[in-house]
ROVODREN-27016 format. One line per 5 residues: number of its first residue (from 0); their letters; for each residue x, y, z of C-alpha. Coordinates in pm, whole numbers, plus 50000, padded with zeros to 5 digits. Example, Ala and Ser with C-alpha at 12.3 -4.5 7.8 and 13.67 -1.06 7.14 Angstrom:
REM residues 2
0	as	51230:49550:50780; 51367:49894:50714
This chain:
REM residues 558
0	mitqt	54785:62122:60608; 54857:62457:60776; 54486:62548:60796; 54420:62240:61012; 54713:62333:61236
5	letyi	54573:62683:61285; 54219:62560:61348; 54342:62322:61619; 54562:62594:61769; 54271:62842:61794
10	aealk	54030:62576:61924; 54269:62487:62207; 54301:62855:62304; 53921:62890:62319; 53896:62577:62530
15	alsie	54157:62715:62770; 53939:63026:62807; 53638:62802:62886; 53468:62899:62558; 53269:62620:62395
20	pypiv	53396:62487:62059; 53294:62710:61770; 53331:62666:61391; 53655:62847:61310; 53667:63037:60981
25	lehpg	54007:63125:60836; 54051:63365:60547; 54340:63525:60363; 54359:63902:60421; 54332:64115:60110
30	elshg	54673:64269:60179; 54977:64048:60243; 55105:64305:60492; 54806:64217:60712; 54921:63858:60746
35	dfatn	54867:63519:60584; 54550:63417:60767; 54279:63598:60960; 53990:63480:61176; 53678:63662:61293
40	valal	53623:63423:61585; 53639:63707:61843; 53368:63905:61661; 53151:63596:61623; 53173:63499:61993
45	skkvg	53182:63839:62165; 52808:63866:62222; 52786:63510:62345; 53054:63561:62611; 52944:63916:62696
50	mkpre	53262:64098:62592; 53357:64357:62335; 53510:64194:62023; 53850:64356:62059; 53864:64277:62431
55	laeki	53791:63913:62358; 54045:63914:62075; 54312:64038:62318; 54237:63753:62559; 54249:63497:62276
60	varls	54576:63636:62139; 54729:63638:62490; 54642:63271:62524; 54766:63192:62171; 55098:63367:62239
65	ekmps	55176:63145:62536; 55268:62855:62310; 55303:62965:61950; 55355:62690:61686; 55677:62707:61483
70	eiski	55469:62781:61172; 55364:63119:61316; 55597:63418:61353; 55354:63686:61468; 54991:63735:61576
75	eiagp	54815:64072:61557; 54473:64220:61626; 54325:64430:61347; 54021:64656:61326; 53731:64576:61558
80	gfinf	53872:64238:61657; 54009:64035:61366; 54306:63816:61458; 54579:63802:61193; 54848:63534:61169
85	hlskd	55185:63576:60998; 55356:63256:60886; 55720:63207:60977; 56007:63226:60734; 56114:62870:60818
90	flvge	55768:62737:60736; 55749:62920:60401; 56101:62816:60298; 56013:62461:60400; 55713:62471:60166
95	vvhif	55942:62577:59880; 56169:62282:59960; 55871:62049:59971; 55752:62160:59628; 56079:62168:59436
100	sqkek	56191:61836:59587; 55861:61696:59449; 55754:61522:59768; 55389:61439:59722; 55154:61467:60020
105	kskls	54943:61155:60051; 54570:61206:60038; 54349:61020:60284; 54053:61008:60047; 54016:60704:59827
110	qkvmv	53698:60607:59646; 53590:60457:59318; 53439:60721:59091; 53289:60714:58743; 53269:61045:58557
115	eytqp	53051:61062:58247; 53111:61353:58011; 53136:61479:57649; 52855:61249:57515; 52863:61329:57139
120	npfke	52596:61154:56935; 52686:60955:56624; 52537:61097:56301; 52572:61452:56438; 52864:61692:56469
125	fhigh	53096:61724:56766; 53012:62086:56846; 53145:62344:57089; 52893:62233:57352; 53067:61895:57357
130	lmnna	53399:62078:57373; 53287:62269:57682; 53157:61952:57845; 53482:61771:57769; 53700:62045:57920
135	igeav	53500:62042:58244; 53475:61663:58264; 53844:61606:58202; 53944:61869:58462; 53705:61724:58723
140	srile	53838:61373:58654; 54202:61478:58692; 54131:61681:59005; 53952:61386:59168; 54250:61164:59090
145	ttgss	54470:61390:59305; 54253:61297:59607; 54355:60933:59570; 54028:60838:59405; 54025:60569:59139
150	vrrat	53853:60748:58850; 53707:60588:58541; 53605:60809:58250; 53293:60728:58053; 53110:60880:57761
155	yhgdv	52759:60801:57642; 52644:60802:57280; 52294:60826:57138; 52345:60579:56853; 51972:60515:56802
160	gmhva	51674:60747:56789; 51502:60995:56564; 51818:61199:56507; 51975:60890:56346; 51671:60832:56127
165	ktiwa	51668:61197:56014; 52036:61180:55919; 52013:60850:55732; 51697:60965:55551; 51884:61272:55424
170	lqkss	52196:61071:55338; 51987:60834:55125; 51868:61127:54921; 52212:61288:54901; 52492:61244:54650
175	tqtlt	52748:61257:54934; 52983:60960:54912; 53214:61038:55203; 53077:61012:55555; 53231:61268:55789
180	lesmg	53114:61443:56105; 53051:61754:55896; 52854:61581:55620; 52642:61391:55871; 52580:61711:56068
185	kayae	52448:61878:55754; 52236:61573:55671; 52083:61580:56019; 51984:61946:55978; 51827:61867:55638
190	gntaf	51642:61567:55777; 51512:61763:56073; 51385:62043:55849; 51201:61791:55633; 51061:61615:55940
195	esdpa	50917:61937:56080; 50791:62091:55754; 50680:61802:55531; 50421:61547:55658; 50517:61292:55392
200	skiei	50884:61311:55486; 50792:61275:55853; 50607:60951:55780; 50909:60818:55589; 51150:60909:55871
205	valnk	50932:60749:56139; 50914:60427:55933; 51291:60442:55876; 51350:60479:56251; 51159:60154:56315
210	kiyer	51371:59971:56058; 51691:60100:56218; 51578:59974:56558; 51476:59636:56421; 51770:59609:56174
215	tdvei	51536:59459:55912; 51676:59633:55601; 52021:59533:55471; 52081:59858:55279; 51986:60072:55577
220	ntlyd	52196:59855:55809; 52497:59905:55585; 52457:60283:55582; 52392:60289:55956; 52699:60081:56040
225	agrka	52921:60293:55815; 52787:60617:55961; 52823:60497:56319; 53182:60389:56258; 53271:60715:56082
230	sldgf	53123:60910:56373; 53310:60719:56641; 53636:60734:56446; 53590:61109:56408; 53523:61147:56780
235	ekiyk	53841:60957:56865; 54048:61200:56658; 53898:61492:56850; 53951:61319:57186; 54317:61272:57099
240	rlgst	54346:61638:57003; 54189:61741:57333; 54404:61508:57541; 54115:61288:57657; 54081:60912:57672
245	fdfhf	53780:60714:57790; 53772:60387:57980; 53414:60313:57880; 53190:60398:57585; 52823:60336:57654
250	feses	52550:60343:57388; 52176:60400:57390; 52136:60085:57183; 52266:59897:57490; 52103:60104:57766
255	apagk	51756:60100:57604; 51678:59728:57653; 51838:59733:57999; 51630:60035:58097; 51308:59886:57966
260	rivle	51367:59568:58164; 51432:59760:58486; 51127:59985:58441; 50897:59686:58385; 51042:59514:58693
265	qlehg	50994:59823:58908; 50641:59875:58773; 50543:59582:58990; 50701:59747:59295; 50506:60070:59257
270	ifeks	50791:60302:59157; 50629:60346:58815; 50266:60335:58709; 50068:60313:58389; 49907:60625:58247
275	egavv	49720:60648:57917; 49907:60347:57778; 50251:60472:57886; 50462:60393:58192; 50541:60703:58398
280	fkgev	50703:60817:58719; 50480:61047:58923; 50735:61295:59045; 50498:61532:59222; 50511:61314:59535
285	hdlht	50881:61402:59553; 50836:61771:59459; 50941:61688:59103; 50745:61649:58782; 50602:61347:58602
290	rvfln	50821:61186:58336; 50742:60915:58081; 50978:60615:58092; 50804:60387:57838; 50591:60548:57568
295	keglp	50260:60417:57438; 50441:60193:57192; 50634:60037:57481; 50961:60193:57367; 51205:60323:57630
300	tyeak	51245:60700:57647; 51563:60889:57737; 51460:60851:58101; 51448:60472:58084; 51775:60464:57892
305	digll	51944:60661:58168; 51822:60412:58427; 51962:60134:58207; 52286:60327:58175; 52324:60334:58553
310	alkek	52304:59954:58559; 52557:59925:58274; 52798:60154:58458; 52774:59955:58780; 52836:59630:58596
315	ayphe	53135:59772:58405; 53296:59929:58712; 53138:59900:59058; 53178:60247:59208; 53091:60462:59508
320	lsiti	53028:60790:59327; 52868:60849:58988; 52911:61195:58832; 52734:61301:58514; 52818:61629:58343
325	taneq	52566:61787:58105; 52433:62127:58001; 52224:62299:58270; 51910:62273:58056; 51896:61912:58179
330	seyfk	51918:61997:58551; 51549:61936:58629; 51551:61620:58419; 51843:61479:58619; 51671:61553:58949
335	vircv	51404:61303:58840; 51664:61052:58719; 51853:61073:59048; 51533:61034:59250; 51422:60729:59051
340	seliy	51772:60578:59064; 51786:60613:59441; 51442:60458:59480; 51551:60159:59273; 51900:60139:59426
345	pemvg	51882:60267:59788; 52253:60200:59830; 52320:60480:59580; 52154:60750:59792; 52391:61047:59805
350	kirhl	52628:60885:59558; 52480:61019:59233; 52598:61368:59136; 52497:61584:58841; 52718:61878:58742
355	shgml	52554:62116:58498; 52725:62381:58288; 52612:62669:58071; 52658:62720:57698; 52973:62811:57511
360	rlpsg	52893:63081:57259; 53067:63301:57011; 52980:63672:56985; 52770:63582:56678; 52505:63413:56893
365	kmssr	52337:63080:56963; 52391:62762:56766; 52153:62480:56684; 52222:62138:56533; 51857:62127:56423
370	tgtvi	51893:62425:56193; 52248:62355:56079; 52399:62657:56256; 52637:62436:56453; 52987:62556:56535
375	saenl	53199:62243:56534; 53468:62193:56795; 53730:62141:56526; 53640:62465:56349; 53674:62660:56675
380	ideak	54010:62501:56753; 54136:62558:56399; 54033:62924:56403; 54200:62978:56740; 54508:62798:56610
385	alark	54525:63026:56306; 54523:63334:56529; 54786:63180:56758; 55001:63110:56453; 54992:63481:56364
390	kladr	55100:63575:56716; 55396:63340:56686; 55502:63471:56344; 55802:63669:56470; 55929:63399:56708
395	gmsds	56246:63216:56613; 56082:62882:56547; 56067:62646:56254; 55735:62619:56071; 55669:62275:56221
400	ekeqv	55741:62403:56572; 55512:62703:56521; 55240:62466:56405; 55274:62251:56717; 55293:62545:56957
405	agqva	54999:62720:56788; 54786:62410:56846; 54888:62397:57212; 54821:62768:57260; 54478:62735:57094
410	lgaik	54378:62456:57333; 54513:62654:57626; 54307:62957:57527; 53985:62761:57481; 54008:62542:57790
415	ytilr	54111:62833:58011; 53813:63038:57892; 53579:62749:57972; 53729:62675:58315; 53797:63027:58441
420	qaigg	53447:63078:58582; 53230:62866:58808; 53057:62574:58636; 52702:62675:58544; 52712:63004:58357
425	diifd	52723:63072:57985; 53056:63169:57831; 53131:63386:57529; 53461:63299:57364; 53644:63615:57259
430	feksl	53934:63521:57029; 54156:63824:57094; 54122:63824:57473; 54147:63447:57504; 54462:63430:57293
435	sfegd	54643:63715:57465; 54987:63627:57598; 54936:63865:57889; 54698:63877:58183; 54383:63669:58224
440	sgpyl	54434:63393:57965; 54551:63039:57910; 54847:63145:57692; 54965:63368:57979; 54982:63063:58209
445	qyttv	55161:62866:57940; 55406:63151:57876; 55485:63190:58249; 55551:62817:58283; 55779:62822:57979
450	rartv	55960:63127:58119; 56029:62949:58449; 56148:62636:58266; 56378:62845:58046; 56539:63009:58350
455	lakak	56607:62667:58502; 56753:62537:58175; 56990:62836:58149; 57095:62793:58512; 57180:62430:58447
460	vaglt	57407:62532:58160; 57572:62785:58394; 57633:62511:58650; 57387:62642:58910; 57147:62414:59096
465	pstav	56843:62500:59312; 56902:62506:59687; 56751:62666:59997; 57072:62646:60203; 57102:63025:60183
470	spkti	56766:63203:60194; 56691:63577:60189; 56634:63773:60509; 56276:63845:60415; 56016:63634:60239
475	geler	55815:63787:59956; 55482:63755:59780; 55582:63455:59569; 55649:63228:59867; 55332:63353:60036
480	tlyrf	55136:63254:59726; 55300:62917:59663; 55223:62763:60002; 54848:62803:59940; 54838:62547:59659
485	pevld	54750:62239:59872; 54472:62438:60041; 54333:62552:59705; 54350:62203:59556; 54170:62057:59858
490	kvsre	53884:62305:59817; 53872:62254:59440; 53834:61876:59480; 53564:61907:59749; 53358:62162:59557
495	yaphl	53420:62041:59199; 53544:62392:59123; 53821:62406:58860; 53776:62786:58839; 53939:62824:59182
500	lvtfa	54247:62649:59045; 54249:62885:58747; 54228:63189:58975; 54516:63064:59186; 54726:62992:58875
505	ielsa	54682:63350:58755; 54779:63489:59097; 55086:63264:59108; 55187:63361:58754; 55154:63731:58835
510	sfnay	55364:63685:59151; 55636:63497:58963; 55652:63746:58678; 55685:64031:58928; 55960:63837:59106
515	ygnnl	56131:63768:58774; 56120:64137:58687; 56264:64250:59020; 56535:63989:59076; 56832:63859:58883
520	iidek	56772:63488:58926; 57084:63353:58755; 57379:63526:58922; 57688:63317:58996; 57822:63584:59234
525	npesp	57507:63608:59445; 57480:63347:59726; 57099:63377:59707; 57087:63267:59342; 57041:62895:59425
530	yrlal	56745:62989:59648; 56594:63196:59370; 56630:62894:59142; 56459:62675:59403; 56173:62924:59411
535	tsata	56159:62925:59031; 56158:62545:59026; 55876:62533:59282; 55676:62777:59070; 55735:62583:58748
540	ltlek	55637:62250:58908; 55322:62398:59060; 55212:62559:58733; 55288:62239:58543; 55070:62042:58783
545	ilhll	54787:62294:58756; 54799:62295:58375; 54798:61915:58377; 54489:61916:58600; 54321:62155:58357
550	aipvp	54435:61938:58062; 54616:62238:57913; 54937:62143:57727; 55266:62319:57803; 55478:62409:57496
555	erm	55853:62359:57504; 55893:62728:57428; 55685:63029:57326
């Protein structure tokens, strides 16, 4: 990677000047005319070596200029002592060749990773919170795969618990014959309202919950099994629509007994202790808070189930890194879970990671499955698809093609909106802005990719093929953007930061569209036309890879 080459180059120059090794920071100048990379090493070291920053910069540049790598064409000093590097034309053209010839750079990193995300609960709706979680989890999984890691995707379902009892209680009293995600979501809201407002109903639901756990009632078992199956079938349809598949499905009904067993075993080793009839973890010793793992009835809580889940994951796929993605309201909870897990399994220290995200909201406000104000994932996708269909109304497509493209554009708009900012903050989904075909949006990335593909298809019909045999005298913004992709992807994978990939994709799209507007790419009389096609091909391939990593589909045309 060019950054490593530059870091080594600068370090050797400092060593030659008898300056001790120093962490070298490389940045991209705000203006391309100022170069491709800049370092502040002279400013950072000037006081230490007793020289003015610019004076030191001149000495460093003099040493650097004695043996300049082929990747560098020019070195300059800017301002009070910044050192700017301009990449050579040969290097930048070589990067274009590398991309359009589709030669993959091998990653040195290889580890076994399990990523847990989405986690919809049977007997409740698959809402937009699950949609947000899925978009992040799928992107993180795909990005980690580019590092050479062997990634397994897992999702975790709460198929037992009070929410199930509330839903089944309401279904028993309902005339609803068909079990769907929507009907069960409504039943849950009704059951929860009754549970919180009517003491008699609460007693009935608590008794029902015990029967569900014990599976002692044939009629209830039948309704439970049908509801669980309908939920999981419904989830699979949504996964398929989102472009996600899971290697493992874990369930609370399985993790609960495993967790209880582990907690009781570790009670003897002092990790847990009894308190007022319950089994707890005293987190204060670790600057955390106390959590109950077995309640007074001896039943495992969510905490114990998560410990059991860790054991189930390890048995299903022994791994070196376990990543769980949830809403940020569970951040403090997962600090306790990680601490307890590492106490039980010392070999997992540093190998358990929790990524927390904010909420996905509409301008109308907050949703709640408890009150029935849930916005289902399917409803959001369908509404976005309807708006996309209107935007495609005047395109020369058949109705079936418009339907397909509208669905792809809707997913692009939603996933882009979720992934465009750093994981952690809340997001408001604005339909008009998110579905714009211009500027900061998923459809804009899709449209740019389709545009580049279309140019290549037309060139093929004209008998022109991409080539860098004849390159232009000067290299422009597009080449100087393209070469950064490996650097961006490396940072994205280390920091679990899909938003950096989104930002780069927008910059690349803007550069290509400017290039497209200022150059006639298909021109049989121009000897540079094959190079322009090579540049177009490199852009298309890079955008396609980025959209794949973000799990955003690319339409055939738009």
